BASEKE-525807 format. One record per residue (C-alpha): y negated, x, z negated. Coordinates in steps of 0.05 Angstrom, whole numbers, always signed. Layout:
N
+--------+--------+--------+
!      v !      u !      w !
+--------+--------+--------+
!      Y !      X !      Z !
...
+--------+--------+--------+
END
This chain:
417
+--------+--------+--------+
!      v !      u !      w !
+--------+--------+--------+
!  +1314 !   +239 !  +1931 !
!  +1306 !   +281 !  +1992 !
!  +1319 !   +354 !  +1981 !
!  +1256 !   +375 !  +2018 !
!  +1215 !   +342 !  +1964 !
!  +1241 !   +394 !  +1915 !
!  +1201 !   +448 !  +1952 !
!  +1126 !   +462 !  +1947 !
!  +1080 !   +462 !  +2009 !
!  +1065 !   +528 !  +2043 !
!  +1017 !   +573 !  +2002 !
!  +1031 !   +543 !  +1932 !
!  +1088 !   +555 !  +1884 !
!  +1117 !   +539 !  +1817 !
!  +1111 !   +588 !  +1758 !
!  +1150 !   +584 !  +1695 !
!  +1186 !   +620 !  +1639 !
!  +1173 !   +694 !  +1630 !
!  +1128 !   +699 !  +1692 !
!  +1085 !   +643 !  +1670 !
!  +1077 !   +673 !  +1601 !
!  +1058 !   +739 !  +1633 !
!  +1005 !   +707 !  +1677 !
!   +976 !   +666 !  +1620 !
!   +972 !   +729 !  +1577 !
!   +935 !   +765 !  +1631 !
!   +888 !   +707 !  +1638 !
!   +872 !   +706 !  +1564 !
!   +858 !   +781 !  +1565 !
!   +808 !   +772 !  +1619 !
!   +776 !   +712 !  +1585 !
!   +769 !   +754 !  +1521 !
!   +729 !   +806 !  +1557 !
!   +680 !   +754 !  +1579 !
!   +675 !   +726 !  +1510 !
!   +663 !   +794 !  +1479 !
!   +603 !   +804 !  +1526 !
!   +572 !   +739 !  +1499 !
!   +588 !   +694 !  +1557 !
!   +600 !   +621 !  +1548 !
!   +655 !   +581 !  +1581 !
!   +636 !   +530 !  +1634 !
!   +681 !   +480 !  +1674 !
!   +666 !   +449 !  +1740 !
!   +704 !   +394 !  +1778 !
!   +764 !   +414 !  +1821 !
!   +731 !   +376 !  +1878 !
!   +660 !   +368 !  +1898 !
!   +618 !   +343 !  +1958 !
!   +629 !   +381 !  +2020 !
!   +557 !   +402 !  +2024 !
!   +561 !   +445 !  +1961 !
!   +606 !   +491 !  +2001 !
!   +579 !   +481 !  +2073 !
!   +564 !   +537 !  +2120 !
!   +491 !   +540 !  +2094 !
!   +517 !   +561 !  +2028 !
!   +554 !   +622 !  +2057 !
!   +622 !   +602 !  +2026 !
!   +690 !   +598 !  +2064 !
!   +692 !   +570 !  +2135 !
!   +695 !   +495 !  +2140 !
!   +764 !   +497 !  +2173 !
!   +793 !   +534 !  +2114 !
!   +774 !   +478 !  +2063 !
!   +821 !   +423 !  +2039 !
!   +779 !   +360 !  +2055 !
!   +787 !   +287 !  +2039 !
!   +747 !   +225 !  +2031 !
!   +725 !   +180 !  +1972 !
!   +723 !   +102 !  +1978 !
!   +648 !   +110 !  +1999 !
!   +667 !   +153 !  +2057 !
!   +636 !   +216 !  +2028 !
!   +671 !   +280 !  +2051 !
!   +698 !   +317 !  +1988 !
!   +733 !   +386 !  +1985 !
!   +777 !   +422 !  +1935 !
!   +733 !   +481 !  +1912 !
!   +748 !   +542 !  +1954 !
!   +701 !   +586 !  +1914 !
!   +670 !   +582 !  +1845 !
!   +601 !   +614 !  +1858 !
!   +569 !   +556 !  +1896 !
!   +597 !   +508 !  +1842 !
!   +564 !   +551 !  +1787 !
!   +500 !   +555 !  +1827 !
!   +497 !   +479 !  +1831 !
!   +508 !   +471 !  +1757 !
!   +459 !   +525 !  +1740 !
!   +406 !   +491 !  +1785 !
!   +420 !   +423 !  +1753 !
!   +421 !   +442 !  +1679 !
!   +388 !   +508 !  +1670 !
!   +331 !   +511 !  +1720 !
!   +277 !   +509 !  +1667 !
!   +307 !   +564 !  +1623 !
!   +266 !   +625 !  +1622 !
!   +324 !   +664 !  +1590 !
!   +387 !   +686 !  +1625 !
!   +447 !   +642 !  +1634 !
!   +513 !   +675 !  +1623 !
!   +576 !   +636 !  +1635 !
!   +649 !   +649 !  +1647 !
!   +705 !   +607 !  +1677 !
!   +779 !   +602 !  +1686 !
!   +796 !   +557 !  +1744 !
!   +838 !   +548 !  +1807 !
!   +809 !   +554 !  +1876 !
!   +839 !   +526 !  +1942 !
!   +833 !   +559 !  +2010 !
!   +873 !   +530 !  +2070 !
!   +877 !   +600 !  +2104 !
!   +877 !   +587 !  +2180 !
!   +920 !   +649 !  +2194 !
!   +957 !   +657 !  +2128 !
!  +1004 !   +714 !  +2129 !
!  +1070 !   +708 !  +2094 !
!  +1063 !   +704 !  +2017 !
!   +987 !   +691 !  +2017 !
!   +972 !   +637 !  +1966 !
!   +926 !   +578 !  +1982 !
!   +919 !   +561 !  +1909 !
!   +897 !   +618 !  +1864 !
!   +879 !   +623 !  +1791 !
!   +812 !   +658 !  +1780 !
!   +774 !   +685 !  +1719 !
!   +702 !   +702 !  +1730 !
!   +632 !   +711 !  +1702 !
!   +563 !   +695 !  +1729 !
!   +496 !   +720 !  +1703 !
!   +437 !   +678 !  +1725 !
!   +374 !   +716 !  +1707 !
!   +333 !   +766 !  +1744 !
!   +341 !   +816 !  +1799 !
!   +348 !   +870 !  +1748 !
!   +389 !   +936 !  +1752 !
!   +410 !   +925 !  +1680 !
!   +444 !   +859 !  +1700 !
!   +481 !   +897 !  +1757 !
!   +503 !   +948 !  +1706 !
!   +527 !   +896 !  +1656 !
!   +570 !   +859 !  +1708 !
!   +599 !   +922 !  +1734 !
!   +618 !   +942 !  +1664 !
!   +653 !   +875 !  +1652 !
!   +691 !   +885 !  +1716 !
!   +715 !   +953 !  +1695 !
!   +733 !   +926 !  +1625 !
!   +772 !   +870 !  +1655 !
!   +817 !   +919 !  +1693 !
!   +825 !   +963 !  +1633 !
!   +840 !   +906 !  +1586 !
!   +893 !   +879 !  +1634 !
!   +929 !   +949 !  +1625 !
!   +912 !   +984 !  +1691 !
!   +905 !  +1059 !  +1690 !
!   +893 !  +1071 !  +1763 !
!   +841 !  +1028 !  +1796 !
!   +776 !  +1036 !  +1832 !
!   +715 !   +991 !  +1836 !
!   +685 !  +1003 !  +1904 !
!   +610 !   +989 !  +1905 !
!   +565 !   +976 !  +1963 !
!   +499 !   +944 !  +1977 !
!   +493 !   +891 !  +2033 !
!   +419 !   +906 !  +2037 !
!   +433 !   +974 !  +2067 !
!   +470 !   +942 !  +2125 !
!   +419 !   +883 !  +2132 !
!   +361 !   +931 !  +2134 !
!   +393 !   +969 !  +2192 !
!   +409 !   +905 !  +2229 !
!   +337 !   +882 !  +2223 !
!   +312 !   +949 !  +2250 !
!   +360 !   +945 !  +2308 !
!   +339 !   +874 !  +2323 !
!   +409 !   +847 !  +2315 !
!   +420 !   +777 !  +2286 !
!   +450 !   +708 !  +2295 !
!   +517 !   +708 !  +2331 !
!   +513 !   +781 !  +2345 !
!   +510 !   +797 !  +2273 !
!   +569 !   +752 !  +2257 !
!   +610 !   +787 !  +2311 !
!   +589 !   +855 !  +2285 !
!   +609 !   +837 !  +2214 !
!   +675 !   +809 !  +2238 !
!   +689 !   +874 !  +2275 !
!   +673 !   +915 !  +2214 !
!   +716 !   +871 !  +2167 !
!   +774 !   +878 !  +2216 !
!   +764 !   +955 !  +2217 !
!   +754 !   +950 !  +2292 !
!   +707 !  +1011 !  +2297 !
!   +715 !  +1021 !  +2372 !
!   +691 !   +949 !  +2379 !
!   +633 !   +963 !  +2333 !
!   +609 !  +1022 !  +2375 !
!   +617 !   +982 !  +2438 !
!   +573 !   +924 !  +2415 !
!   +520 !   +972 !  +2384 !
!   +516 !  +1009 !  +2449 !
!   +505 !   +945 !  +2485 !
!   +455 !   +912 !  +2437 !
!   +412 !   +969 !  +2413 !
!   +428 !  +1033 !  +2450 !
!   +359 !  +1067 !  +2432 !
!   +350 !  +1044 !  +2361 !
!   +352 !  +1096 !  +2306 !
!   +391 !  +1045 !  +2263 !
!   +452 !  +1054 !  +2310 !
!   +473 !  +1121 !  +2282 !
!   +480 !  +1098 !  +2210 !
!   +512 !  +1032 !  +2232 !
!   +565 !  +1071 !  +2272 !
!   +575 !  +1118 !  +2210 !
!   +590 !  +1060 !  +2164 !
!   +666 !  +1069 !  +2166 !
!   +654 !  +1141 !  +2141 !
!   +604 !  +1123 !  +2087 !
!   +652 !  +1116 !  +2029 !
!   +672 !  +1160 !  +1973 !
!   +638 !  +1192 !  +1912 !
!   +566 !  +1194 !  +1890 !
!   +551 !  +1246 !  +1947 !
!   +559 !  +1193 !  +2001 !
!   +495 !  +1161 !  +1977 !
!   +455 !  +1222 !  +1991 !
!   +488 !  +1229 !  +2058 !
!   +470 !  +1156 !  +2076 !
!   +399 !  +1164 !  +2053 !
!   +391 !  +1227 !  +2098 !
!   +410 !  +1184 !  +2161 !
!   +354 !  +1132 !  +2157 !
!   +282 !  +1120 !  +2138 !
!   +291 !  +1044 !  +2137 !
!   +255 !  +1018 !  +2074 !
!   +306 !   +965 !  +2057 !
!   +364 !  +1011 !  +2067 !
!   +335 !  +1065 !  +2024 !
!   +319 !  +1014 !  +1970 !
!   +394 !   +995 !  +1971 !
!   +413 !  +1069 !  +1961 !
!   +364 !  +1078 !  +1906 !
!   +391 !  +1017 !  +1871 !
!   +463 !  +1045 !  +1876 !
!   +440 !  +1112 !  +1851 !
!   +407 !  +1080 !  +1791 !
!   +470 !  +1041 !  +1776 !
!   +514 !  +1102 !  +1780 !
!   +469 !  +1140 !  +1731 !
!   +478 !  +1084 !  +1680 !
!   +553 !  +1081 !  +1689 !
!   +559 !  +1156 !  +1681 !
!   +518 !  +1154 !  +1619 !
!   +573 !  +1108 !  +1588 !
!   +633 !  +1143 !  +1619 !
!   +650 !  +1093 !  +1672 !
!   +639 !  +1140 !  +1731 !
!   +713 !  +1156 !  +1739 !
!   +726 !  +1084 !  +1757 !
!   +675 !  +1075 !  +1812 !
!   +666 !  +1096 !  +1883 !
!   +619 !  +1074 !  +1940 !
!   +630 !  +1040 !  +2005 !
!   +568 !  +1023 !  +2045 !
!   +610 !   +993 !  +2099 !
!   +637 !   +941 !  +2049 !
!   +617 !   +871 !  +2073 !
!   +642 !   +802 !  +2055 !
!   +658 !   +735 !  +2088 !
!   +616 !   +704 !  +2036 !
!   +548 !   +708 !  +2067 !
!   +509 !   +688 !  +2006 !
!   +511 !   +760 !  +1979 !
!   +443 !   +794 !  +1981 !
!   +448 !   +862 !  +1945 !
!   +502 !   +896 !  +1904 !
!   +574 !   +879 !  +1928 !
!   +637 !   +905 !  +1897 !
!   +712 !   +901 !  +1900 !
!   +767 !   +927 !  +1852 !
!   +833 !   +956 !  +1882 !
!   +896 !   +981 !  +1851 !
!   +969 !   +996 !  +1869 !
!  +1016 !   +940 !  +1884 !
!   +971 !   +896 !  +1927 !
!   +936 !   +907 !  +1992 !
!   +878 !   +861 !  +1975 !
!   +823 !   +866 !  +1922 !
!   +842 !   +840 !  +1854 !
!   +769 !   +831 !  +1835 !
!   +707 !   +819 !  +1877 !
!   +634 !   +801 !  +1865 !
!   +563 !   +816 !  +1879 !
!   +490 !   +795 !  +1876 !
!   +468 !   +728 !  +1906 !
!   +393 !   +721 !  +1897 !
!   +381 !   +664 !  +1944 !
!   +438 !   +617 !  +1933 !
!   +409 !   +578 !  +1875 !
!   +345 !   +565 !  +1916 !
!   +389 !   +523 !  +1962 !
!   +401 !   +477 !  +1902 !
!   +327 !   +476 !  +1882 !
!   +324 !   +532 !  +1830 !
!   +302 !   +600 !  +1855 !
!   +337 !   +646 !  +1806 !
!   +371 !   +715 !  +1823 !
!   +443 !   +719 !  +1803 !
!   +503 !   +765 !  +1802 !
!   +576 !   +754 !  +1785 !
!   +647 !   +772 !  +1797 !
!   +716 !   +737 !  +1801 !
!   +785 !   +763 !  +1786 !
!   +844 !   +734 !  +1827 !
!   +895 !   +730 !  +1770 !
!   +953 !   +719 !  +1817 !
!   +940 !   +784 !  +1853 !
!   +927 !   +822 !  +1790 !
!   +992 !   +796 !  +1759 !
!  +1029 !   +819 !  +1821 !
!  +1000 !   +887 !  +1817 !
!  +1015 !   +893 !  +1741 !
!  +1089 !   +873 !  +1752 !
!  +1096 !   +923 !  +1808 !
!  +1068 !   +978 !  +1765 !
!  +1116 !   +960 !  +1711 !
!  +1061 !   +945 !  +1660 !
!  +1086 !   +900 !  +1603 !
!  +1057 !   +871 !  +1539 !
!  +1077 !   +868 !  +1465 !
!  +1063 !   +795 !  +1454 !
!  +1032 !   +781 !  +1388 !
!  +1070 !   +721 !  +1370 !
!  +1131 !   +695 !  +1331 !
!  +1181 !   +649 !  +1361 !
!  +1253 !   +627 !  +1341 !
!  +1307 !   +591 !  +1377 !
!  +1354 !   +553 !  +1333 !
!  +1424 !   +541 !  +1359 !
!  +1461 !   +490 !  +1316 !
!  +1525 !   +450 !  +1315 !
!  +1534 !   +379 !  +1289 !
!  +1548 !   +400 !  +1219 !
!  +1484 !   +441 !  +1217 !
!  +1438 !   +392 !  +1246 !
!  +1403 !   +371 !  +1182 !
!  +1396 !   +443 !  +1158 !
!  +1367 !   +464 !  +1225 !
!  +1315 !   +409 !  +1227 !
!  +1291 !   +427 !  +1158 !
!  +1285 !   +500 !  +1177 !
!  +1250 !   +481 !  +1242 !
!  +1199 !   +438 !  +1205 !
!  +1187 !   +494 !  +1155 !
!  +1175 !   +546 !  +1210 !
!  +1130 !   +500 !  +1250 !
!  +1087 !   +485 !  +1188 !
!  +1075 !   +562 !  +1186 !
!  +1053 !   +561 !  +1257 !
!  +1115 !   +594 !  +1285 !
!  +1140 !   +567 !  +1354 !
!  +1210 !   +540 !  +1342 !
!  +1257 !   +509 !  +1391 !
!  +1324 !   +475 !  +1379 !
!  +1385 !   +474 !  +1425 !
!  +1452 !   +443 !  +1408 !
!  +1511 !   +493 !  +1411 !
!  +1559 !   +486 !  +1468 !
!  +1631 !   +511 !  +1460 !
!  +1635 !   +541 !  +1530 !
!  +1572 !   +586 !  +1522 !
!  +1572 !   +656 !  +1496 !
!  +1521 !   +694 !  +1455 !
!  +1496 !   +728 !  +1517 !
!  +1482 !   +660 !  +1549 !
!  +1437 !   +644 !  +1491 !
!  +1403 !   +711 !  +1494 !
!  +1388 !   +703 !  +1567 !
!  +1362 !   +631 !  +1555 !
!  +1316 !   +658 !  +1499 !
!  +1290 !   +712 !  +1545 !
!  +1277 !   +664 !  +1601 !
!  +1238 !   +615 !  +1558 !
!  +1202 !   +667 !  +1514 !
!  +1238 !   +664 !  +1446 !
!  +1236 !   +727 !  +1404 !
!  +1293 !   +711 !  +1358 !
!  +1356 !   +671 !  +1368 !
!  +1392 !   +643 !  +1306 !
!  +1459 !   +607 !  +1310 !
!  +1470 !   +558 !  +1252 !
!  +1538 !   +527 !  +1234 !
!  +1555 !   +479 !  +1179 !
!  +1613 !   +520 !  +1152 !
!  +1594 !   +591 !  +1174 !
!  +1541 !   +645 !  +1157 !
!  +1481 !   +639 !  +1203 !
!  +1477 !   +694 !  +1257 !
!  +1420 !   +727 !  +1293 !
!  +1435 !   +741 !  +1365 !
!  +1407 !   +806 !  +1393 !
!  +1382 !   +812 !  +1464 !
!  +1448 !   +846 !  +1485 !
!  +1489 !   +790 !  +1459 !
!  +1512 !   +824 !  +1394 !
!  +1505 !   +784 !  +1329 !
!  +1492 !   +800 !  +1256 !
!  +1487 !   +757 !  +1194 !
!  +1416 !   +729 !  +1176 !
!  +1391 !   +693 !  +1115 !
!  +1351 !   +634 !  +1142 !
!  +1310 !   +628 !  +1078 !
!  +1279 !   +697 !  +1098 !
!  +1260 !   +673 !  +1165 !
+--------+--------+--------+
END
């Protein structure tokens, strides 16, 4: 076999042993938050028709999707984003429901980054939740609370959920008469933090518009609750003021339940996902330069699938969150029991009997034949790599020993295990 076949393609990687266990544990913690809020699990296909994620839907650019064809010649894509997939299923199965639809998912997404920088993954594990219901501030509140609880449940102490409202920006653009390609260029410049370019294009497109002043101020409109009052004082645009009012209402609800310390505001926060129509938010922490969680309100997306229902949701990129947790030295006390049995030929029968007894009790039990050239420390390292809590050496003619993490050993009565 060629050695290059042992390597993964750019942007994907293998995860095993302790790291895999850590990531799986984080994933379960996030899923548990969604379950506690009364959300039900949903699963969608890993690949769908291209049109589900086409440019009209506002998902990732076409050139960043992994595409292939079925035997009918239809263009299929590996899902780059869960939100359009959830919108499709909601329109198909729940369009007649007068009550809210609350679902959560755990799934991998695939983005073929055109200009991928070193270390950026093209396959990511995500856990998220979607609330298909009404354009209701209480729904905004519930989703933001879930996002905060996900970060806390994962063990983060220092994080911020930065909240904006895309309607503030859209209202100013409409007032200034900016749209189409000019709007796309402006959004691109803002996302790239090219504020000199932003000023230049605004001076060119709408030099006399009252909307230019708050648009130019977007890079400075971030911070605590006071920034909302400052933004409101800069415009009399009806849509923009409604966006500010919605954020103020959300803040008051969050403060009432003690969540205000975890939130800040950023009215210059935009997204490459153009399906967002209102509240938009991202969660940041130490150890990664990108958001570990993102979400927002997308009230028009379901109508593209034939069901006009407002919606809001969020998605956690588990790989980024895991990276941040490891860099912050956050660890877990795993609630499990597991035993690795090391046996020689004379102890094989006794070891098998013990293994079956332990497994019947639900205890994860592994068996490895003893090698003469290996030391206790080798077995301790092996157990640590493959997630065994205890290591017991069983010999036919000797007392059984429990090996400690440092390689020392002490007698153990196997009947007490």
